[in-house]
C-alpha positions in Angstrom: 112.4 132.3 88.8 110.1 132.2 91.8 107.8 129.2 91.0 108.1 125.8 89.6 105.2 123.5 88.8 105.3 119.7 89.0 102.6 117.6 87.3 101.8 114.7 89.6 100.2 111.5 88.6 99.1 108.5 90.7 100.0 105.1 89.2 96.7 103.3 89.6 98.1 99.9 88.6 101.3 99.7 90.6 100.6 102.4 93.2 102.8 105.3 94.1 103.3 108.7 92.4 105.4 110.2 89.6 106.1 113.9 89.2 107.8 115.9 86.5 108.5 119.6 86.3 106.8 121.6 83.5 109.5 123.1 81.3 112.4 121.4 83.1 114.0 117.9 82.9 113.2 117.1 86.5 111.5 113.8 87.2 111.0 111.8 90.3 108.8 109.1 91.9 107.8 107.8 95.3 105.4 105.4 97.0 103.6 107.9 99.2 102.7 111.6 98.9 105.0 112.4 101.9 107.9 110.7 100.2 107.1 112.4 96.9 107.2 115.8 98.5 110.7 115.0 99.9 111.9 113.6 96.6 110.7 116.7 94.7 112.7 119.0 97.0 115.7 116.7 96.6 115.4 116.7 92.8 115.2 120.5 92.8 118.3 120.7 95.0 120.2 118.4 92.6 119.0 120.2 89.4 119.7 123.8 90.4 123.5 124.2 91.1 125.2 127.2 92.8 125.1 129.2 89.5 121.3 128.9 89.2 118.8 130.4 91.6 116.3 127.7 92.7 112.6 128.4 92.8 111.1 129.9 96.0 107.7 128.2 95.5 107.1 124.6 94.4 103.6 123.7 93.2 102.3 120.2 92.8 99.6 119.9 90.2 97.7 116.6 90.6 96.4 115.2 87.4 93.8 112.5 87.5 92.3 110.6 84.5 88.7 109.7 84.7 87.1 107.2 82.3 83.4 107.3 81.8 81.4 104.5 80.1 77.8 104.5 79.0 
């Protein structure tokens, strides 16, 4: 595998960010984007052991909900 994609959401109520890898049981959270980037790398390091090849590219896909009213 060469790429892994994380879906990132901002918590509008409490602040901070959550991220989960699409297709994998990898989840993490942080207060800032800088911390989130570090936490994602750490989560990947923990998930992929020596018998598994880690991804070479990590993509962060930011999801934002918009609510429109009339």
